[in-house]
Structures are given as structure tokens and as C-alpha cells.
Biopython code that builds the backbone (N, CA, C, O; Angstrom):
import numpy as np
from Bio.PDB.StructureBuilder import StructureBuilder

atoms = [
    (1, "MET", "N", (-20.610, -184.350, 46.856)),
    (1, "MET", "CA", (-20.243, -183.000, 47.167)),
    (1, "MET", "C", (-18.765, -182.988, 47.567)),
    (1, "MET", "O", (-18.337, -183.718, 48.460)),
    (2, "SER", "N", (-18.020, -182.159, 46.895)),
    (2, "SER", "CA", (-16.587, -182.043, 47.247)),
    (2, "SER", "C", (-16.299, -180.767, 47.976)),
    (2, "SER", "O", (-16.872, -179.715, 47.693)),
    (3, "TYR", "N", (-15.403, -180.880, 48.918)),
    (3, "TYR", "CA", (-15.082, -179.687, 49.743)),
    (3, "TYR", "C", (-13.688, -179.175, 49.261)),
    (3, "TYR", "O", (-12.853, -179.966, 48.823)),
    (4, "PRO", "N", (-13.466, -177.902, 49.348)),
    (4, "PRO", "CA", (-12.126, -177.389, 48.951)),
    (4, "PRO", "C", (-11.047, -177.894, 49.932)),
    (4, "PRO", "O", (-11.242, -177.927, 51.147)),
    (5, "LEU", "N", (-9.953, -178.267, 49.369)),
    (5, "LEU", "CA", (-8.852, -178.781, 50.166)),
    (5, "LEU", "C", (-7.930, -177.642, 50.630)),
    (5, "LEU", "O", (-7.770, -176.636, 49.938)),
    (6, "LYS", "N", (-7.332, -177.822, 51.809)),
    (6, "LYS", "CA", (-6.323, -176.884, 52.251)),
    (6, "LYS", "C", (-4.953, -177.380, 51.802)),
    (6, "LYS", "O", (-4.088, -177.663, 52.631)),
    (7, "GLY", "N", (-4.761, -177.483, 50.505)),
    (7, "GLY", "CA", (-3.486, -177.954, 50.002)),
    (7, "GLY", "C", (-3.642, -179.081, 49.014)),
    (7, "GLY", "O", (-4.743, -179.324, 48.522)),
    (8, "PRO", "N", (-2.565, -179.771, 48.715)),
    (8, "PRO", "CA", (-2.584, -180.780, 47.696)),
    (8, "PRO", "C", (-3.260, -182.055, 48.163)),
    (8, "PRO", "O", (-3.509, -182.270, 49.350)),
    (9, "ARG", "N", (-3.542, -182.882, 47.185)),
    (9, "ARG", "CA", (-4.175, -184.185, 47.442)),
    (9, "ARG", "C", (-3.272, -185.026, 48.379)),
    (9, "ARG", "O", (-2.053, -184.856, 48.361)),
    (10, "TYR", "N", (-3.835, -185.897, 49.166)),
    (10, "TYR", "CA", (-3.100, -186.766, 50.101)),
    (10, "TYR", "C", (-2.496, -185.986, 51.290)),
    (10, "TYR", "O", (-1.679, -186.535, 52.028)),
    (11, "LEU", "N", (-2.876, -184.758, 51.473)),
    (11, "LEU", "CA", (-2.364, -183.998, 52.570)),
    (11, "LEU", "C", (-2.719, -184.579, 53.926)),
    (11, "LEU", "O", (-1.883, -184.687, 54.823)),
    (12, "ASN", "N", (-4.001, -184.954, 54.047)),
    (12, "ASN", "CA", (-4.441, -185.523, 55.300)),
    (12, "ASN", "C", (-3.697, -186.822, 55.658)),
    (12, "ASN", "O", (-3.300, -187.035, 56.804)),
    (13, "LYS", "N", (-3.524, -187.683, 54.638)),
    (13, "LYS", "CA", (-2.783, -188.951, 54.817)),
    (13, "LYS", "C", (-1.343, -188.697, 55.155)),
    (13, "LYS", "O", (-0.774, -189.388, 56.000)),
    (14, "THR", "N", (-0.728, -187.705, 54.504)),
    (14, "THR", "CA", (0.656, -187.368, 54.768)),
    (14, "THR", "C", (0.864, -186.878, 56.204)),
    (14, "THR", "O", (1.788, -187.309, 56.893)),
    (15, "VAL", "N", (-0.008, -185.977, 56.635)),
    (15, "VAL", "CA", (0.134, -185.450, 58.007)),
    (15, "VAL", "C", (-0.097, -186.527, 59.023)),
    (15, "VAL", "O", (0.600, -186.593, 60.036)),
    (16, "ASP", "N", (-1.098, -187.403, 58.759)),
    (16, "ASP", "CA", (-1.333, -188.493, 59.682)),
    (16, "ASP", "C", (-0.109, -189.411, 59.796)),
    (16, "ASP", "O", (0.255, -189.853, 60.886)),
    (17, "ALA", "N", (0.529, -189.690, 58.618)),
    (17, "ALA", "CA", (1.744, -190.555, 58.603)),
    (17, "ALA", "C", (2.931, -189.853, 59.307)),
    (17, "ALA", "O", (3.732, -190.518, 59.964)),
    (18, "ILE", "N", (3.042, -188.573, 59.179)),
    (18, "ILE", "CA", (4.130, -187.827, 59.860)),
    (18, "ILE", "C", (3.943, -187.941, 61.362)),
    (18, "ILE", "O", (4.863, -188.275, 62.109)),
    (19, "LEU", "N", (2.705, -187.648, 61.779)),
    (19, "LEU", "CA", (2.431, -187.730, 63.241)),
    (19, "LEU", "C", (2.665, -189.120, 63.823)),
    (19, "LEU", "O", (3.146, -189.291, 64.943)),
    (20, "LYS", "N", (2.287, -190.131, 62.979)),
    (20, "LYS", "CA", (2.505, -191.519, 63.405)),
    (20, "LYS", "C", (3.989, -191.860, 63.532)),
    (20, "LYS", "O", (4.420, -192.548, 64.457)),
    (21, "LEU", "N", (4.771, -191.336, 62.539)),
    (21, "LEU", "CA", (6.217, -191.582, 62.604)),
    (21, "LEU", "C", (6.833, -190.923, 63.871)),
    (21, "LEU", "O", (7.715, -191.495, 64.512)),
    (22, "LYS", "N", (6.364, -189.754, 64.197)),
    (22, "LYS", "CA", (6.853, -189.065, 65.411)),
    (22, "LYS", "C", (6.378, -189.745, 66.660)),
    (22, "LYS", "O", (7.152, -189.972, 67.590)),
    (23, "ARG", "N", (5.083, -190.076, 66.687)),
    (23, "ARG", "CA", (4.520, -190.640, 67.920)),
    (23, "ARG", "C", (5.149, -192.024, 68.258)),
    (23, "ARG", "O", (5.441, -192.306, 69.420)),
    (24, "GLU", "N", (5.342, -192.836, 67.279)),
    (24, "GLU", "CA", (5.899, -194.156, 67.481)),
    (24, "GLU", "C", (7.400, -194.215, 67.420)),
    (24, "GLU", "O", (8.008, -195.267, 67.617)),
    (25, "LYS", "N", (8.006, -193.044, 67.138)),
    (25, "LYS", "CA", (9.501, -192.909, 67.095)),
    (25, "LYS", "C", (10.080, -193.961, 66.109)),
    (25, "LYS", "O", (11.121, -194.562, 66.372)),
    (26, "ILE", "N", (9.415, -194.154, 65.033)),
    (26, "ILE", "CA", (9.936, -195.098, 63.965)),
    (26, "ILE", "C", (11.159, -194.482, 63.343)),
    (26, "ILE", "O", (12.202, -195.132, 63.278)),
    (27, "ARG", "N", (11.071, -193.237, 62.875)),
    (27, "ARG", "CA", (12.175, -192.552, 62.228)),
    (27, "ARG", "C", (12.198, -191.113, 62.713)),
    (27, "ARG", "O", (11.144, -190.508, 62.907)),
    (28, "SER", "N", (13.342, -190.578, 62.905)),
    (28, "SER", "CA", (13.459, -189.181, 63.297)),
    (28, "SER", "C", (13.330, -188.201, 62.122)),
    (28, "SER", "O", (12.841, -187.080, 62.261)),
    (29, "ASP", "N", (13.780, -188.669, 60.989)),
    (29, "ASP", "CA", (13.670, -187.882, 59.751)),
    (29, "ASP", "C", (12.443, -188.284, 58.971)),
    (29, "ASP", "O", (11.988, -189.425, 59.049)),
    (30, "ILE", "N", (11.907, -187.337, 58.216)),
    (30, "ILE", "CA", (10.695, -187.581, 57.501)),
    (30, "ILE", "C", (11.027, -187.477, 56.000)),
    (30, "ILE", "O", (11.572, -186.464, 55.563)),
    (31, "CYS", "N", (10.710, -188.497, 55.224)),
    (31, "CYS", "CA", (10.882, -188.444, 53.762)),
    (31, "CYS", "C", (9.746, -189.258, 53.114)),
    (31, "CYS", "O", (8.996, -189.952, 53.801)),
    (32, "VAL", "N", (9.638, -189.162, 51.809)),
    (32, "VAL", "CA", (8.633, -189.824, 51.062)),
    (32, "VAL", "C", (8.765, -191.373, 51.289)),
    (32, "VAL", "O", (7.761, -192.074, 51.412)),
    (33, "LYS", "N", (9.935, -191.839, 51.336)),
    (33, "LYS", "CA", (10.170, -193.253, 51.466)),
    (33, "LYS", "C", (9.614, -193.810, 52.776)),
    (33, "LYS", "O", (8.972, -194.860, 52.800)),
    (34, "ASN", "N", (9.877, -193.078, 53.869)),
    (34, "ASN", "CA", (9.391, -193.524, 55.179)),
    (34, "ASN", "C", (7.849, -193.489, 55.198)),
    (34, "ASN", "O", (7.226, -194.400, 55.743)),
    (35, "ILE", "N", (7.245, -192.479, 54.627)),
    (35, "ILE", "CA", (5.806, -192.345, 54.605)),
    (35, "ILE", "C", (5.188, -193.459, 53.740)),
    (35, "ILE", "O", (4.182, -194.068, 54.102)),
    (36, "ARG", "N", (5.833, -193.700, 52.583)),
    (36, "ARG", "CA", (5.334, -194.749, 51.703)),
    (36, "ARG", "C", (5.398, -196.122, 52.355)),
    (36, "ARG", "O", (4.463, -196.913, 52.228)),
    (37, "ARG", "N", (6.455, -196.401, 53.027)),
    (37, "ARG", "CA", (6.578, -197.702, 53.783)),
    (37, "ARG", "C", (5.534, -197.822, 54.870)),
    (37, "ARG", "O", (4.917, -198.873, 55.041)),
    (38, "LEU", "N", (5.337, -196.718, 55.620)),
    (38, "LEU", "CA", (4.361, -196.714, 56.704)),
    (38, "LEU", "C", (2.944, -196.988, 56.236)),
    (38, "LEU", "O", (2.190, -197.730, 56.865)),
    (39, "THR", "N", (2.600, -196.359, 55.098)),
    (39, "THR", "CA", (1.245, -196.458, 54.603)),
    (39, "THR", "C", (1.026, -197.743, 53.740)),
    (39, "THR", "O", (-0.115, -198.087, 53.432)),
    (40, "GLY", "N", (2.115, -198.437, 53.359)),
    (40, "GLY", "CA", (1.984, -199.625, 52.594)),
    (40, "GLY", "C", (1.824, -199.397, 51.092)),
    (40, "GLY", "O", (1.265, -200.239, 50.389)),
    (41, "VAL", "N", (2.313, -198.262, 50.603)),
    (41, "VAL", "CA", (2.219, -197.951, 49.159)),
    (41, "VAL", "C", (3.415, -198.486, 48.468)),
    (41, "VAL", "O", (4.537, -198.266, 48.924)),
    (42, "ASP", "N", (3.225, -199.198, 47.354)),
    (42, "ASP", "CA", (4.299, -199.745, 46.577)),
    (42, "ASP", "C", (5.041, -198.578, 45.836)),
    (42, "ASP", "O", (4.417, -197.611, 45.400)),
    (43, "GLY", "N", (6.332, -198.705, 45.718)),
    (43, "GLY", "CA", (7.142, -197.700, 45.052)),
    (43, "GLY", "C", (6.822, -197.530, 43.587)),
    (43, "GLY", "O", (7.131, -196.502, 42.983)),
    (44, "ALA", "N", (6.198, -198.552, 43.017)),
    (44, "ALA", "CA", (5.823, -198.515, 41.577)),
    (44, "ALA", "C", (4.639, -197.633, 41.331)),
    (44, "ALA", "O", (4.386, -197.209, 40.203)),
    (45, "ASN", "N", (3.881, -197.343, 42.427)),
    (45, "ASN", "CA", (2.672, -196.448, 42.298)),
    (45, "ASN", "C", (3.154, -195.033, 42.322)),
    (45, "ASN", "O", (3.084, -194.355, 43.347)),
    (46, "ARG", "N", (3.640, -194.587, 41.204)),
    (46, "ARG", "CA", (4.317, -193.256, 41.138)),
    (46, "ARG", "C", (3.392, -192.066, 41.391)),
    (46, "ARG", "O", (3.835, -191.035, 41.897)),
    (47, "SER", "N", (2.080, -192.205, 41.036)),
    (47, "SER", "CA", (1.216, -191.094, 41.277)),
    (47, "SER", "C", (1.038, -190.771, 42.789)),
    (47, "SER", "O", (1.015, -189.610, 43.198)),
    (48, "VAL", "N", (0.919, -191.813, 43.564)),
    (48, "VAL", "CA", (0.802, -191.577, 45.016)),
    (48, "VAL", "C", (2.129, -191.052, 45.651)),
    (48, "VAL", "O", (2.127, -190.242, 46.578)),
    (49, "VAL", "N", (3.249, -191.560, 45.098)),
    (49, "VAL", "CA", (4.533, -191.079, 45.594)),
    (49, "VAL", "C", (4.715, -189.596, 45.298)),
    (49, "VAL", "O", (5.230, -188.833, 46.115)),
    (50, "VAL", "N", (4.267, -189.209, 44.078)),
    (50, "VAL", "CA", (4.362, -187.786, 43.724)),
    (50, "VAL", "C", (3.406, -186.940, 44.584)),
    (50, "VAL", "O", (3.751, -185.819, 44.958)),
    (51, "PHE", "N", (2.230, -187.452, 44.895)),
    (51, "PHE", "CA", (1.303, -186.700, 45.762)),
    (51, "PHE", "C", (1.907, -186.555, 47.157)),
    (51, "PHE", "O", (1.770, -185.483, 47.747)),
    (52, "TYR", "N", (2.551, -187.543, 47.703)),
    (52, "TYR", "CA", (3.195, -187.424, 49.025)),
    (52, "TYR", "C", (4.344, -186.373, 48.963)),
    (52, "TYR", "O", (4.506, -185.587, 49.896)),
    (53, "ALA", "N", (5.130, -186.363, 47.875)),
    (53, "ALA", "CA", (6.188, -185.433, 47.729)),
    (53, "ALA", "C", (5.676, -183.975, 47.632)),
    (53, "ALA", "O", (6.281, -183.052, 48.178)),
    (54, "LYS", "N", (4.577, -183.805, 46.939)),
    (54, "LYS", "CA", (3.947, -182.460, 46.822)),
    (54, "LYS", "C", (3.360, -182.040, 48.175)),
    (54, "LYS", "O", (3.409, -180.859, 48.520)),
    (55, "ALA", "N", (2.824, -182.949, 48.921)),
    (55, "ALA", "CA", (2.259, -182.597, 50.254)),
    (55, "ALA", "C", (3.421, -182.179, 51.226)),
    (55, "ALA", "O", (3.283, -181.236, 52.006)),
    (56, "LEU", "N", (4.515, -182.888, 51.147)),
    (56, "LEU", "CA", (5.669, -182.512, 52.040)),
    (56, "LEU", "C", (6.215, -181.118, 51.658)),
    (56, "LEU", "O", (6.560, -180.297, 52.508)),
    (57, "ASN", "N", (6.272, -180.898, 50.309)),
    (57, "ASN", "CA", (6.723, -179.564, 49.820)),
    (57, "ASN", "C", (5.768, -178.476, 50.320)),
    (57, "ASN", "O", (6.195, -177.422, 50.789)),
    (58, "PHE", "N", (4.486, -178.754, 50.211)),
    (58, "PHE", "CA", (3.473, -177.784, 50.712)),
    (58, "PHE", "C", (3.628, -177.493, 52.165)),
    (58, "PHE", "O", (3.562, -176.331, 52.564)),
    (59, "LEU", "N", (3.829, -178.488, 52.972)),
    (59, "LEU", "CA", (3.993, -178.308, 54.404)),
    (59, "LEU", "C", (5.285, -177.548, 54.723)),
    (59, "LEU", "O", (5.349, -176.827, 55.718)),
    (60, "GLU", "N", (6.301, -177.705, 53.890)),
    (60, "GLU", "CA", (7.505, -176.950, 54.059)),
    (60, "GLU", "C", (7.234, -175.489, 53.790)),
    (60, "GLU", "O", (7.697, -174.637, 54.548)),
    (61, "GLN", "N", (6.503, -175.165, 52.740)),
    (61, "GLN", "CA", (6.259, -173.792, 52.353)),
    (61, "GLN", "C", (5.367, -173.106, 53.414)),
    (61, "GLN", "O", (5.463, -171.893, 53.602)),
    (62, "LYS", "N", (4.519, -173.859, 54.091)),
    (62, "LYS", "CA", (3.607, -173.295, 55.091)),
    (62, "LYS", "C", (4.349, -173.185, 56.451)),
    (62, "LYS", "O", (3.762, -172.624, 57.376)),
    (63, "GLY", "N", (5.545, -173.662, 56.628)),
    (63, "GLY", "CA", (6.337, -173.480, 57.802)),
    (63, "GLY", "C", (6.142, -174.566, 58.830)),
    (63, "GLY", "O", (6.525, -174.369, 59.983)),
    (64, "ALA", "N", (5.571, -175.695, 58.484)),
    (64, "ALA", "CA", (5.412, -176.764, 59.417)),
    (64, "ALA", "C", (6.591, -177.667, 59.438)),
    (64, "ALA", "O", (6.884, -178.259, 60.477)),
    (65, "LEU", "N", (7.307, -177.810, 58.314)),
    (65, "LEU", "CA", (8.501, -178.639, 58.186)),
    (65, "LEU", "C", (9.672, -177.852, 57.719)),
    (65, "LEU", "O", (9.518, -176.783, 57.129)),
    (66, "ARG", "N", (10.857, -178.370, 57.976)),
    (66, "ARG", "CA", (12.108, -177.778, 57.559)),
    (66, "ARG", "C", (12.952, -178.777, 56.857)),
    (66, "ARG", "O", (13.016, -179.927, 57.292)),
    (67, "THR", "N", (13.614, -178.401, 55.777)),
    (67, "THR", "CA", (14.488, -179.301, 55.037)),
    (67, "THR", "C", (15.758, -179.592, 55.760)),
    (67, "THR", "O", (16.449, -178.656, 56.161)),
    (68, "ILE", "N", (16.116, -180.863, 55.956)),
    (68, "ILE", "CA", (17.386, -181.250, 56.604)),
    (68, "ILE", "C", (18.480, -181.309, 55.541)),
    (68, "ILE", "O", (19.564, -180.761, 55.739)),
    (69, "ASN", "N", (18.212, -181.959, 54.432)),
    (69, "ASN", "CA", (19.141, -182.033, 53.325)),
    (69, "ASN", "C", (18.392, -181.924, 52.011)),
    (69, "ASN", "O", (17.199, -182.220, 51.940)),
    (70, "ARG", "N", (19.079, -181.508, 50.996)),
    (70, "ARG", "CA", (18.446, -181.348, 49.701)),
    (70, "ARG", "C", (18.784, -182.451, 48.715)),
    (70, "ARG", "O", (18.393, -182.390, 47.549)),
    (71, "SER", "N", (19.538, -183.499, 49.199)),
    (71, "SER", "CA", (19.889, -184.537, 48.313)),
    (71, "SER", "C", (18.758, -185.545, 48.247)),
    (71, "SER", "O", (17.766, -185.403, 48.961)),
    (72, "SER", "N", (18.885, -186.548, 47.413)),
    (72, "SER", "CA", (17.809, -187.517, 47.264)),
    (72, "SER", "C", (18.040, -188.657, 48.267)),
    (72, "SER", "O", (19.151, -189.187, 48.309)),
    (73, "PRO", "N", (17.061, -189.057, 49.069)),
    (73, "PRO", "CA", (15.745, -188.482, 49.209)),
    (73, "PRO", "C", (15.732, -187.224, 50.100)),
    (73, "PRO", "O", (16.442, -187.154, 51.103)),
    (74, "LYS", "N", (14.950, -186.285, 49.731)),
    (74, "LYS", "CA", (14.862, -185.018, 50.504)),
    (74, "LYS", "C", (14.236, -185.332, 51.871)),
    (74, "LYS", "O", (13.156, -185.918, 51.949)),
    (75, "LYS", "N", (14.927, -184.936, 52.939)),
    (75, "LYS", "CA", (14.477, -185.262, 54.297)),
    (75, "LYS", "C", (14.020, -183.978, 54.975)),
    (75, "LYS", "O", (14.531, -182.893, 54.699)),
    (76, "TYR", "N", (13.025, -184.129, 55.887)),
    (76, "TYR", "CA", (12.435, -183.014, 56.560)),
    (76, "TYR", "C", (12.490, -183.251, 58.095)),
    (76, "TYR", "O", (12.628, -184.382, 58.562)),
    (77, "ALA", "N", (12.378, -182.157, 58.841)),
    (77, "ALA", "CA", (12.195, -182.243, 60.275)),
    (77, "ALA", "C", (11.011, -181.378, 60.633)),
    (77, "ALA", "O", (10.729, -180.413, 59.922)),
    (78, "ILE", "N", (10.317, -181.677, 61.689)),
    (78, "ILE", "CA", (9.148, -180.920, 62.152)),
    (78, "ILE", "C", (9.564, -179.669, 62.855)),
    (78, "ILE", "O", (10.367, -179.734, 63.785)),
    (79, "ILE", "N", (9.047, -178.511, 62.449)),
    (79, "ILE", "CA", (9.350, -177.239, 63.123)),
    (79, "ILE", "C", (8.205, -176.944, 64.098)),
    (79, "ILE", "O", (8.435, -176.734, 65.290)),
    (80, "ASP", "N", (7.007, -176.929, 63.599)),
    (80, "ASP", "CA", (5.854, -176.498, 64.370)),
    (80, "ASP", "C", (4.763, -177.606, 64.316)),
    (80, "ASP", "O", (4.032, -177.751, 63.336)),
    (81, "GLU", "N", (4.700, -178.391, 65.451)),
    (81, "GLU", "CA", (3.760, -179.515, 65.444)),
    (81, "GLU", "C", (2.302, -179.055, 65.478)),
    (81, "GLU", "O", (1.429, -179.713, 64.914)),
    (82, "ASP", "N", (2.032, -177.886, 66.164)),
    (82, "ASP", "CA", (0.656, -177.376, 66.175)),
    (82, "ASP", "C", (0.194, -176.951, 64.805)),
    (82, "ASP", "O", (-0.957, -177.192, 64.440)),
    (83, "LYS", "N", (1.081, -176.310, 64.019)),
    (83, "LYS", "CA", (0.744, -175.927, 62.709)),
    (83, "LYS", "C", (0.532, -177.197, 61.845)),
    (83, "LYS", "O", (-0.354, -177.217, 60.992)),
    (84, "LEU", "N", (1.315, -178.214, 62.059)),
    (84, "LEU", "CA", (1.159, -179.457, 61.305)),
    (84, "LEU", "C", (-0.193, -180.111, 61.619)),
    (84, "LEU", "O", (-0.880, -180.594, 60.719)),
    (85, "LYS", "N", (-0.562, -180.121, 62.897)),
    (85, "LYS", "CA", (-1.856, -180.691, 63.279)),
    (85, "LYS", "C", (-2.993, -179.917, 62.742)),
    (85, "LYS", "O", (-4.073, -180.486, 62.581)),
    (86, "SER", "N", (-2.841, -178.641, 62.445)),
    (86, "SER", "CA", (-3.950, -177.813, 61.907)),
    (86, "SER", "C", (-4.334, -178.238, 60.477)),
    (86, "SER", "O", (-5.426, -177.918, 60.006)),
    (87, "PHE", "N", (-3.435, -178.955, 59.793)),
    (87, "PHE", "CA", (-3.714, -179.438, 58.471)),
    (87, "PHE", "C", (-4.380, -180.832, 58.489)),
    (87, "PHE", "O", (-4.828, -181.332, 57.457)),
    (88, "PHE", "N", (-4.431, -181.422, 59.647)),
    (88, "PHE", "CA", (-5.009, -182.797, 59.792)),
    (88, "PHE", "C", (-6.485, -182.705, 60.071)),
    (88, "PHE", "O", (-6.882, -182.061, 61.042)),
    (89, "LYS", "N", (-7.318, -183.326, 59.252)),
    (89, "LYS", "CA", (-8.793, -183.357, 59.469)),
    (89, "LYS", "C", (-9.167, -184.726, 59.901)),
    (89, "LYS", "O", (-9.228, -185.629, 59.066)),
    (90, "GLY", "N", (-9.418, -184.934, 61.148)),
    (90, "GLY", "CA", (-9.832, -186.251, 61.621)),
    (90, "GLY", "C", (-9.480, -186.589, 62.997)),
    (90, "GLY", "O", (-9.796, -187.683, 63.464)),
]
sb = StructureBuilder()
sb.init_structure("model")
sb.init_model(0)
sb.init_chain("A")
sb.init_seg("    ")
for serial, (resi, resn, name, xyz) in enumerate(atoms, 1):
    if name == "N":
        sb.init_residue(resn, " ", resi, " ")
    sb.init_atom(name, np.array(xyz, "f"), 0.0, 1.0, " ", f" {name:<3s}", serial, name[0])
structure = sb.get_structure()
């Protein structure tokens, strides 16, 4: 039985990684590269990297994250932590 998702695939893992980055103060900025390194995903696994990028873009559209710079890699900052936690199931 599948349940409807509140957003793109890997959203739950992305939010968990963002909260872990903030909680452990590993990095102040959030980008796909930091999340990928934290979760142990190889850079060659392009499908997972794209899923993380789409999840970050979705969270930006919902108002939980804000873009710091638009260059590569695109970096984000947390605006509303409560809204961010509302997307985390677990």
C-alpha cells in the first residue's frame, strides 16, 4: 500500500539530513553536496542526487528554505524550522 507523498521522492531523507546538519553544526549552508556526503551517497548515483536537488527546490518553494546564492552548487539557508519539521515523517 502506498501513501501519497507531501512532495518529491527523498523528501523525508532530505529534511532529516538538513536537520542533522543544523543540529550537529557540520555546515552552516545547505547544498546537495553536503547532504550527499552526510548520507553516504556516491556522486555517481545521479538519480539520488537529482532527487535531493528536487527536494531542496520543493522546500524552497514551500518557504522553508531560502537561496543564498544561485551559482553552482546552489546553497540554501533555513528560514522556518517549524515548517521544515512539518515535512519530516518520523
